[in-house]
N, CA, C and O atoms as a MOPAC input file, in Angstrom:
PM7 MOZYME 1SCF
protein

 N      1.24000 1    -4.03000 1   -21.54800 1
 C      0.50400 1    -3.69400 1   -20.42400 1
 C      1.05800 1    -3.18100 1   -19.61000 1
 O      2.13000 1    -2.98600 1   -20.18400 1
 N      1.23200 1    -2.56000 1   -18.11500 1
 C      1.47300 1    -1.54800 1   -17.45900 1
 C      3.03400 1    -1.77000 1   -17.52700 1
 O      3.71900 1    -2.51700 1   -18.22500 1
 N      3.45100 1    -0.54700 1   -16.22900 1
 C      5.04600 1    -0.52100 1   -16.33000 1
 C      5.44700 1    -0.74700 1   -15.12500 1
 O      4.73100 1    -0.64800 1   -14.12800 1
 N      6.58700 1    -1.05800 1   -15.13600 1
 C      7.02300 1    -0.91100 1   -13.74500 1
 C      7.59600 1     0.27300 1   -12.40200 1
 O      8.37200 1     1.18000 1   -12.70200 1
 N      7.18100 1     0.12800 1   -11.21300 1
 C      7.47000 1     1.07300 1   -10.68100 1
 C      8.92700 1     1.47700 1   -10.58300 1
 O      9.74900 1     0.72600 1   -11.10800 1
 N      9.35700 1     2.61400 1    -9.95200 1
 C     11.47700 1     2.87500 1    -9.66500 1
 C     11.31900 1     1.40400 1    -8.80400 1
 O     10.28200 1     0.85800 1    -8.42900 1
 N     12.33100 1     1.09400 1    -8.68200 1
 C     12.88800 1     0.46400 1    -6.93700 1
 C     12.37700 1     1.34200 1    -6.09200 1
 O     12.35700 1     2.57200 1    -6.08400 1
 N     11.97500 1     0.54600 1    -5.39800 1
 C     11.85700 1     0.86100 1    -3.79100 1
 C     10.37400 1     1.41600 1    -3.56000 1
 O     10.01500 1     1.57900 1    -2.39400 1
 N      9.55100 1     1.69600 1    -4.53600 1
 C      8.17200 1     2.25900 1    -4.86300 1
 C      6.83600 1     1.33800 1    -4.58300 1
 O      6.79100 1     0.13700 1    -4.84900 1
 N      5.82600 1     2.04000 1    -4.04200 1
 C      4.92800 1     1.14800 1    -3.82200 1
 C      3.65700 1     1.62400 1    -4.48700 1
 O      3.10800 1     2.68600 1    -4.19300 1
 N      3.10800 1     0.54800 1    -5.64500 1
 C      2.08200 1     1.51000 1    -6.12600 1
 C      0.92800 1     1.46500 1    -5.62000 1
 O      0.95700 1     0.69200 1    -4.66200 1
 N     -0.31500 1     2.00400 1    -5.81100 1
 C     -1.09300 1     2.05200 1    -5.30900 1
 C     -2.61200 1     1.75900 1    -6.72100 1
 O     -2.83000 1     2.66900 1    -7.52100 1
 N     -3.27000 1     0.73200 1    -6.76600 1
 C     -4.24300 1     0.60000 1    -7.56800 1
 C     -5.39100 1     0.25900 1    -6.82800 1
 O     -5.45700 1    -0.22400 1    -5.69700 1
 N     -6.66200 1     0.70300 1    -7.93700 1
 C     -7.97300 1     0.26200 1    -7.82600 1
 C     -7.93800 1    -1.34000 1    -7.95400 1
 O     -7.42300 1    -1.64200 1    -9.03100 1
 N     -8.26400 1    -2.29700 1    -7.31400 1
 C     -8.53500 1    -3.84100 1    -8.05700 1
 C     -9.95700 1    -4.18800 1    -7.23100 1
 O    -10.18600 1    -4.47900 1    -6.05600 1
 N    -10.88400 1    -3.99900 1    -8.54000 1
 C    -12.47400 1    -4.65500 1    -7.91000 1
 C    -12.55800 1    -3.94000 1    -6.72900 1
 O    -12.59600 1    -4.48100 1    -5.62400 1
 N    -12.60000 1    -2.31000 1    -6.98600 1
 C    -13.16100 1    -1.60700 1    -6.10400 1
 C    -12.34400 1    -1.56100 1    -4.51300 1
 O    -12.78400 1    -1.38000 1    -3.37800 1
 N    -11.56100 1    -1.70500 1    -4.81600 1
 C    -10.81800 1    -2.07300 1    -3.37300 1
 C     -9.59600 1    -1.33600 1    -3.74900 1
 O     -9.27500 1    -1.11500 1    -4.91700 1
 N     -8.73800 1    -0.86000 1    -2.41600 1
 C     -7.61700 1    -0.01900 1    -2.76200 1
 C     -6.18100 1    -1.07500 1    -2.89300 1
 O     -5.94100 1    -1.60400 1    -1.80800 1
 N     -5.36900 1    -1.40100 1    -3.81600 1
 C     -4.25100 1    -2.56100 1    -3.31000 1
 C     -2.92400 1    -1.98200 1    -3.24500 1
 O     -2.70000 1    -1.19600 1    -4.16600 1
 N     -2.11600 1    -2.12500 1    -2.53300 1
 C     -0.33700 1    -1.77400 1    -2.76900 1
 C      0.12100 1    -2.59000 1    -2.73000 1
 O     -0.06100 1    -3.53300 1    -1.96100 1
 N      1.14600 1    -2.42000 1    -3.87800 1
 C      2.13600 1    -3.61400 1    -4.21200 1
 C      3.48600 1    -3.09900 1    -4.41500 1
 O      3.63400 1    -1.89700 1    -4.63200 1
 N      4.49700 1    -3.90200 1    -4.36600 1
 C      5.90800 1    -3.36500 1    -4.49400 1
 C      6.83000 1    -4.71100 1    -4.58300 1
 O      6.45600 1    -5.83800 1    -4.90900 1
 N      7.56600 1    -4.47000 1    -4.37100 1
 C      8.93500 1    -5.60300 1    -4.45800 1
 C      9.77300 1    -5.25900 1    -3.49200 1
 O     10.01300 1    -4.06300 1    -3.33400 1
 N     10.38500 1    -6.23900 1    -2.65600 1
 C     11.21100 1    -5.62500 1    -1.73200 1
 C     12.40000 1    -7.73600 1    -1.88700 1
 O     12.05000 1    -8.90500 1    -2.05200 1
 N     13.56400 1    -7.10600 1    -1.72300 1
 C     14.66400 1    -8.43600 1    -2.06100 1
 C     14.08600 1    -9.39900 1    -2.74700 1
 O     13.74200 1   -10.45100 1    -2.20700 1
 N     13.90900 1    -9.14700 1    -4.03600 1
 C     13.37900 1    -9.72200 1    -5.07500 1
 C     12.01400 1   -10.49500 1    -5.04700 1
 O     11.79700 1   -11.36200 1    -5.89300 1
 N     11.05600 1   -10.17500 1    -4.03900 1
 C      9.93000 1   -10.72800 1    -3.73300 1
 C      8.64800 1    -9.37100 1    -3.96400 1
 O      8.72800 1    -8.14700 1    -3.85700 1
 N      7.48200 1   -10.32600 1    -4.32700 1
 C      6.42400 1    -9.30300 1    -4.59200 1
 C      5.86300 1    -9.47400 1    -3.52400 1
 O      5.85500 1   -10.54800 1    -2.92400 1
 N      5.13600 1    -8.08500 1    -3.01900 1
 C      4.35700 1    -8.13100 1    -1.86700 1
 C      3.18700 1    -7.31700 1    -2.06700 1
 O      3.28800 1    -6.24000 1    -2.65500 1
 N      2.06400 1    -7.74500 1    -1.61900 1
 C      1.04600 1    -6.79300 1    -2.16500 1
 C     -0.32800 1    -6.85500 1    -0.55100 1
 O     -0.58900 1    -7.70700 1     0.29800 1
 N     -0.77800 1    -5.64800 1    -0.81600 1
 C     -1.49500 1    -5.57900 1     0.19600 1
 C     -2.58800 1    -4.80100 1     0.24000 1
 O     -2.59000 1    -3.58400 1     0.05400 1
 N     -4.00600 1    -5.83200 1     0.60700 1
 C     -5.21700 1    -5.42200 1     0.30900 1
 C     -5.82300 1    -4.21900 1     1.34700 1
 O     -5.48700 1    -4.32800 1     2.52700 1
 N     -6.47000 1    -3.37400 1     1.07100 1
 C     -7.10800 1    -2.29800 1     2.10200 1
 C     -8.75900 1    -1.92100 1     1.78300 1
 O     -9.21300 1    -2.66800 1     0.91700 1
 N     -9.37500 1    -1.29200 1     2.11000 1
 C    -10.51200 1    -0.91100 1     2.27900 1
 C    -11.19800 1    -0.95900 1     0.76800 1
 O    -10.85500 1    -1.72300 1    -0.13400 1
 N    -12.27700 1     0.06500 1     0.70500 1
 C    -12.93600 1     0.24800 1    -0.29600 1
 C    -12.37100 1     1.67800 1    -1.07700 1
 O    -12.09800 1     2.62600 1    -0.34200 1
 N    -12.22500 1     1.80900 1    -2.32300 1
 C    -11.39400 1     3.08300 1    -2.99900 1
 C    -12.05500 1     3.88500 1    -3.19300 1
 O    -12.84600 1     4.01200 1    -4.12800 1
 N    -11.78900 1     4.73600 1    -2.12100 1
 C    -12.50600 1     6.39200 1    -2.25100 1
 C    -11.60600 1     7.36700 1    -1.78400 1
 O    -10.60300 1     6.96600 1    -1.19400 1
 N    -11.76100 1     8.45500 1    -1.92500 1
 C    -11.04000 1     9.79900 1    -1.19400 1
 C    -10.40200 1     9.48200 1    -0.27800 1
 O     -9.17900 1     9.57600 1    -0.18100 1
 N    -11.42900 1     8.91500 1     0.79700 1
 C    -10.72500 1     9.42200 1     2.28200 1
 C     -9.80800 1     8.07100 1     2.64600 1
 O     -8.82700 1     8.30500 1     3.35200 1
 N    -10.04700 1     6.51400 1     2.19100 1
 C     -9.42400 1     5.82500 1     1.93900 1
 C     -7.80400 1     6.08900 1     1.18000 1
 O     -6.69000 1     5.68600 1     1.51500 1
 N     -8.13500 1     6.70800 1     0.35000 1
 C     -6.87100 1     6.85100 1    -0.58500 1
 C     -5.61400 1     7.57400 1    -0.02600 1
 O     -4.40900 1     7.35200 1    -0.14500 1
 N     -6.41200 1     8.61900 1     0.69600 1
 C     -5.14500 1     9.72800 1     1.24600 1
 C     -4.48500 1     8.71900 1     2.51500 1
 O     -3.31200 1     8.87700 1     2.85300 1
 N     -5.22500 1     7.83900 1     3.06800 1
 C     -4.68000 1     6.85700 1     4.29700 1
 C     -4.35000 1     5.45800 1     3.45600 1
 O     -4.37100 1     4.34300 1     3.97700 1
 N     -4.15300 1     5.62800 1     2.56700 1
 C     -3.22400 1     4.17500 1     1.91000 1
 C     -1.96200 1     4.80600 1     1.44900 1
 O     -0.92600 1     4.14200 1     1.48700 1
 N     -1.95400 1     6.44600 1     0.86800 1
 C     -0.71800 1     6.69500 1     0.23400 1
 C      0.21000 1     6.96600 1     1.63900 1
 O      1.43100 1     6.83000 1     1.56400 1
 N     -0.49300 1     7.39400 1     3.04300 1
 C      0.23600 1     7.17800 1     4.12100 1
 C      0.71400 1     5.96300 1     4.51400 1
 O      1.61900 1     6.07300 1     5.34100 1
 N      0.36500 1     4.57900 1     4.15000 1
 C      0.76500 1     3.92100 1     4.29100 1
 C      1.88900 1     2.98400 1     3.21700 1
 O      2.67400 1     2.05700 1     3.41500 1
 N      1.63100 1     3.48400 1     2.47000 1
 C      2.91900 1     3.51200 1     1.17800 1
 C      3.53600 1     4.04300 1     1.38800 1
 O      4.58500 1     3.40000 1     1.33300 1
 N      3.71700 1     5.02000 1     1.66800 1
 C      5.13700 1     6.31900 1     2.17500 1
 C      5.44000 1     5.57000 1     3.42600 1
 O      6.59100 1     5.85200 1     3.75900 1
 N      5.05100 1     4.97900 1     4.01500 1
 C      5.73500 1     3.92300 1     5.24400 1
 C      6.14700 1     2.95000 1     5.10900 1
 O      6.94700 1     2.46200 1     5.90700 1
 N      5.76100 1     2.40500 1     4.13800 1
 C      6.43600 1     1.17300 1     3.28600 1
 C      7.77500 1     1.08100 1     2.97900 1
 O      8.59700 1     0.28700 1     3.43500 1
 N      7.96200 1     2.16300 1     1.97800 1
 C      8.89200 1     2.67400 1     0.91800 1
 C     10.00100 1     3.28700 1     1.88300 1
 O     11.17500 1     3.04500 1     1.60400 1
 N      9.63400 1     4.26100 1     3.28200 1
 C     10.66800 1     4.24800 1     4.21500 1
 C     11.31200 1     3.27200 1     5.15400 1
 O     12.33800 1     3.39100 1     5.82500 1
 N     10.43200 1     2.24000 1     5.03800 1
 C     10.99300 1     1.24700 1     5.95400 1
 C     11.96100 1     0.24100 1     4.67600 1
 O     12.98500 1    -0.34800 1     5.01900 1
 N     11.51300 1     0.19600 1     3.44500 1
 C     12.31600 1    -0.77600 1     2.47900 1
 C     13.47400 1     0.21100 1     2.44900 1
 O     14.55700 1    -0.37100 1     2.49800 1
 N     13.55800 1     1.50500 1     2.38400 1
 C     14.71600 1     2.05400 1     2.44600 1
 C     15.72900 1     2.02400 1     3.19400 1
 O     16.85300 1     2.20300 1     2.72300 1
 N     15.47700 1     1.74200 1     4.78200 1
 C     16.05300 1     1.81900 1     5.75900 1
 C     16.27300 1     0.62800 1     6.21500 1
 O     16.82200 1     0.39900 1     7.29200 1
 N     15.75700 1    -0.42500 1     5.22900 1
 C     15.97100 1    -1.75100 1     5.91400 1
 C     15.05700 1    -2.18900 1     7.05100 1
 O     15.46200 1    -3.05900 1     7.82200 1
 N     14.05200 1    -1.73600 1     7.18200 1
 C     13.11800 1    -1.87900 1     8.39700 1
 C     11.89600 1    -2.49200 1     7.81200 1
 O     10.86100 1    -2.18000 1     8.40000 1
 N     11.77300 1    -3.27100 1     6.81900 1
 C     10.50400 1    -3.90700 1     5.95800 1
 C     10.14200 1    -4.56000 1     7.07500 1
 O     11.07300 1    -4.97200 1     7.76700 1
 N      8.76800 1    -4.82100 1     7.53300 1
 C      8.51700 1    -6.00800 1     8.16500 1
 C      7.62500 1    -7.16600 1     7.35900 1
 O      6.52400 1    -7.02900 1     6.82500 1
 N      8.11700 1    -7.85700 1     7.41300 1
 C      7.31900 1    -9.18700 1     6.27600 1
 C      6.11600 1    -9.49000 1     6.57300 1
 O      5.13900 1    -9.68800 1     5.85000 1
 N      6.24500 1    -9.51400 1     7.69000 1
 C      4.30300 1    -9.79900 1     8.52200 1
 C      3.26400 1    -9.11400 1     7.83600 1
 O      2.14900 1    -9.53300 1     7.52200 1
 N      3.79100 1    -7.98800 1     7.64500 1
 C      2.68800 1    -6.67000 1     6.77900 1
 C      1.87300 1    -6.35500 1     8.06600 1
 O      0.82500 1    -5.71200 1     7.99100 1
 N      2.32200 1    -6.77400 1     9.14700 1
 C      1.28100 1    -6.35900 1    10.62800 1
 C      0.95600 1    -4.99300 1    10.64100 1
 O     -0.10300 1    -4.36800 1    10.61700 1
 N      2.39400 1    -4.63200 1    10.69700 1
 C      2.60400 1    -2.92500 1    10.85100 1
 C      1.93400 1    -2.25400 1    10.17400 1
 O      1.33300 1    -1.34600 1    10.74700 1
 N      1.76600 1    -2.40000 1     8.79800 1
 C      1.02400 1    -1.35800 1     8.09700 1
 C     -0.51200 1    -1.87300 1     7.64300 1
 O     -1.27400 1    -1.17500 1     6.97300 1
 N     -0.79400 1    -3.09200 1     8.08500 1
 C     -2.30700 1    -3.30300 1     8.44000 1
 C     -2.67000 1    -2.60400 1     9.37100 1
 O     -3.72100 1    -1.98100 1     9.22200 1
 N     -1.84200 1    -2.46200 1    10.77400 1
 C     -2.32700 1    -1.77000 1    11.86200 1
 C     -2.50000 1    -0.00900 1    11.89500 1
 O     -2.90200 1     0.69900 1    12.81800 1
 N     -2.12400 1     0.29700 1    10.79300 1
 C     -2.15800 1     2.11600 1    10.51700 1
 C     -3.70500 1     2.49900 1    10.71100 1
 O     -4.35800 1     1.67500 1    10.07200 1
 N     -4.37200 1     3.23500 1    11.21300 1
 C     -5.05200 1     3.90500 1    11.11000 1
 C     -6.47000 1     3.33800 1    10.72400 1
 O     -6.50900 1     2.62300 1     9.72300 1
 N     -7.62600 1     3.57700 1    11.40200 1
 C     -8.50200 1     2.50100 1    10.46900 1
 C     -9.21600 1     2.93900 1     9.24900 1
 O     -9.92900 1     3.94000 1     9.31600 1
 N     -9.12300 1     2.45200 1     8.42300 1
 C     -9.73100 1     3.22000 1     7.17100 1
 C    -11.06800 1     2.87900 1     6.99400 1
 O    -11.62200 1     1.78100 1     7.05000 1
 N    -11.60700 1     4.27400 1     6.71400 1
 C    -13.09900 1     4.10800 1     6.33200 1
 C    -13.70100 1     3.06600 1     5.72400 1
 O    -13.07600 1     2.33400 1     4.95700 1
 N    -15.19400 1     2.86800 1     6.05300 1
 C    -15.70400 1     1.40000 1     5.35900 1
 C    -16.66400 1     2.40400 1     4.45200 1
 O    -17.04600 1     1.84300 1     3.42500 1
 N    -17.17800 1     3.88400 1     4.62000 1
 C    -18.25000 1     4.18100 1     3.82700 1
 C    -17.54600 1     4.24900 1     2.35100 1
 O    -16.33500 1     4.07100 1     2.22100 1
 N    -18.47000 1     4.53900 1     1.18600 1
 C    -18.32300 1     4.29700 1    -0.03100 1
 C    -18.11600 1     6.37900 1    -0.84900 1
 O    -17.85500 1     6.79300 1    -1.97800 1
 N    -18.36900 1     6.97000 1     0.28100 1
 C    -18.11700 1     8.28600 1    -0.33800 1
 C    -17.17200 1     8.74300 1    -0.85400 1
 O    -16.12000 1     8.34200 1    -0.35600 1
 N    -17.03200 1     9.69900 1    -1.97700 1
 C    -16.03800 1    10.16600 1    -2.62100 1
 C    -15.71000 1    11.36200 1    -1.78000 1
 O    -14.77200 1    12.09600 1    -2.09100 1

């Protein structure tokens, strides 16, 4: 099966054609589903992942995930 990420890191996966971010914080698993998996959206997802990692490292994590969903609009087109 897969491997575990280092503590405090966010994994970015293609789940059924959509971007999914997954991570753990204080022994709880979190998942954030974003838009269609393509190059443009993947770049934005990486920015969101970095923001989450920074917040986890600085103990500012937003449990509601609203802060991370509200990042710049993710592109809806399927172009790569």
